[in-house]
ROGU-156999 format. One record per residue (C-alpha): residue number from 1; x, y, z. Coordinates in Angstrom, 2 decimals, m for minus. Each point is the difference from the previous one (the first is absolute). Example, Ala and Ser with C-alpha at 12.3 -4.5 7.8 and 13.67 -1.06 7.14 Angstrom:
ROGU-156999
SITE resi       x       y       z
SITE    1   12.30   m4.50    7.80
SITE    2    1.37    3.44   m0.66
END
This chain:
ROGU-156999
SITE resi       x       y       z
SITE    1    1.70    0.74  m21.02
SITE    2    3.33   m0.82    1.51
SITE    3    0.21   m3.23    1.53
SITE    4    2.51   m2.21    1.70
SITE    5   m0.69   m3.72    0.84
SITE    6    2.09   m1.99    1.89
SITE    7   m0.32   m3.77    0.03
SITE    8    2.10   m2.99    0.90
SITE    9   m0.52    0.23    4.12
SITE   10   m0.28   m3.27    1.96
SITE   11    0.73   m2.13    2.74
SITE   12    3.47   m1.44   m0.17
SITE   13    2.44   m1.85    2.38
SITE   14    3.12    1.60    1.05
SITE   15    2.93   m0.40   m2.15
SITE   16   m2.62    0.06   m3.24
SITE   17   m0.34    2.37   m3.15
SITE   18   m2.67    1.86   m1.25
SITE   19   m0.75    2.39   m2.65
SITE   20   m1.84    3.12    0.08
SITE   21   m1.31    1.68   m3.35
SITE   22   m1.54    3.69   m0.50
SITE   23   m1.49    0.80   m2.99
SITE   24   m0.55    3.51   m0.88
SITE   25   m2.45    1.88   m2.36
SITE   26   m1.05    4.02   m0.36
SITE   27    3.36    1.20   m0.35
SITE   28    3.22   m0.06   m2.19
SITE   29    1.34   m2.85    2.39
SITE   30    3.58    0.21   m1.20
SITE   31    0.58    3.46    0.89
SITE   32   m0.93   m0.71    3.83
SITE   33    2.81   m1.58    2.46
SITE   34   m1.87   m2.99    1.63
SITE   35    0.69   m1.13    3.68
SITE   36   m1.59   m3.03    2.38
SITE   37   m0.83    1.55    3.83
SITE   38   m1.12   m2.53    2.62
SITE   39   m2.05    0.76    2.93
SITE   40   m0.18   m2.71    3.12
SITE   41   m2.52   m0.07    2.66
SITE   42    0.96    3.35    2.12
SITE   43    2.79    1.20   m1.95
SITE   44    0.54    2.73   m2.15
SITE   45   m0.27   m0.73   m4.18
SITE   46    3.86   m0.60   m0.84
SITE   47    1.88    0.23   m3.56
SITE   48    1.15   m3.49   m0.98
SITE   49    1.26    0.56   m3.36
SITE   50   m0.24    2.77   m3.07
SITE   51    1.17   m0.02   m3.65
SITE   52    0.28    2.99   m2.33
SITE   53   m2.43    0.39   m2.98
SITE   54    2.65   m1.51   m2.58
SITE   55    0.75   m2.98    2.60
SITE   56    3.49   m0.86    0.48
SITE   57    0.89    2.18    3.18
SITE   58   m1.72   m1.55    2.92
SITE   59    0.33    0.47    4.13
SITE   60   m1.52   m1.93    2.85
SITE   61   m0.37    0.12    3.67
SITE   62    3.12   m1.49    1.91
SITE   63   m2.32   m2.82    1.29
SITE   64   m0.88   m1.45   m3.48
SITE   65    3.02    0.64   m1.70
SITE   66    1.16   m3.54   m1.63
SITE   67   m3.26   m1.34    0.51
SITE   68   m2.39    1.93   m1.94
SITE   69    0.19    1.68   m3.56
SITE   70   m1.97    2.33   m1.53
SITE   71   m0.31   m0.01   m4.10
SITE   72   m2.47    1.38   m2.74
SITE   73   m1.45   m0.37   m2.83
SITE   74   m0.79    3.01   m1.97
SITE   75   m1.60   m1.55   m2.81
SITE   76   m2.61   m1.95    2.18
SITE   77   m0.16    3.27    2.59
SITE   78    1.11   m2.16    2.55
SITE   79    2.20   m0.32    3.20
SITE   80    0.82   m2.83    1.75
SITE   81    1.75   m0.97    3.46
SITE   82    1.74   m3.40   m0.03
SITE   83    0.18   m0.99    3.94
SITE   84    2.27   m2.63    1.04
SITE   85    0.96   m1.65    3.16
SITE   86   m2.93    1.65    1.88
SITE   87    0.02    0.38    3.65
SITE   88   m2.89    0.62    2.51
SITE   89    0.89    3.53    0.29
SITE   90   m0.73    0.55   m3.70
SITE   91   m3.66   m0.29    0.92
SITE   92   m2.04    2.69   m0.98
SITE   93   m2.16    1.92   m2.97
SITE   94    1.88    0.72   m2.93
SITE   95   m0.79    3.37   m2.22
SITE   96    1.62    0.81   m2.94
SITE   97    0.17    3.93   m0.89
SITE   98    0.53    1.82   m3.24
SITE   99    1.94    3.47    0.29
SITE  100    0.89    2.78   m2.23
SITE  101    2.08    2.68    2.01
SITE  102    0.36    2.19   m3.36
SITE  103   m4.02    0.28    0.00
SITE  104   m0.29   m0.61    3.52
SITE  105   m2.76   m2.76   m0.08
SITE  106    0.13   m3.44    1.77
SITE  107   m2.55   m2.83    0.12
SITE  108   m0.73   m2.88    2.12
SITE  109   m1.10   m3.55   m0.43
SITE  110   m2.76   m1.71    2.65
SITE  111    2.53   m2.10    1.29
SITE  112    0.55   m4.31    0.14
SITE  113    0.53   m1.60    3.45
SITE  114    3.34   m2.40    0.36
SITE  115   m0.23   m1.89    3.07
SITE  116    3.35   m2.21    0.65
SITE  117   m1.07   m2.65    2.69
SITE  118    0.60   m3.56    0.51
END
């Protein structure tokens, strides 16, 4: 059974930091690209950051570059999103996604709420 379980969401003040985690099970994690998306109320889900299966190569939305860092640990089947200098506009539900373009598979987590407010 495939599972992606996010955690780490919280209420944080502007300028603060959070680290999100997404633990995967039920598939070969090291063969999947991993990404973080977010969806704010009334807005479409958007890509935040992505990392290739082996790690190393990453890409980010312009709005989070130099503030967020995506990383992965293929031994722990976990992908992380370190979020620094948080802004109110970062408020959203954050989702992790696993994708294998070769096989045409993708899986989503249930999401974790991040709220940035004073």
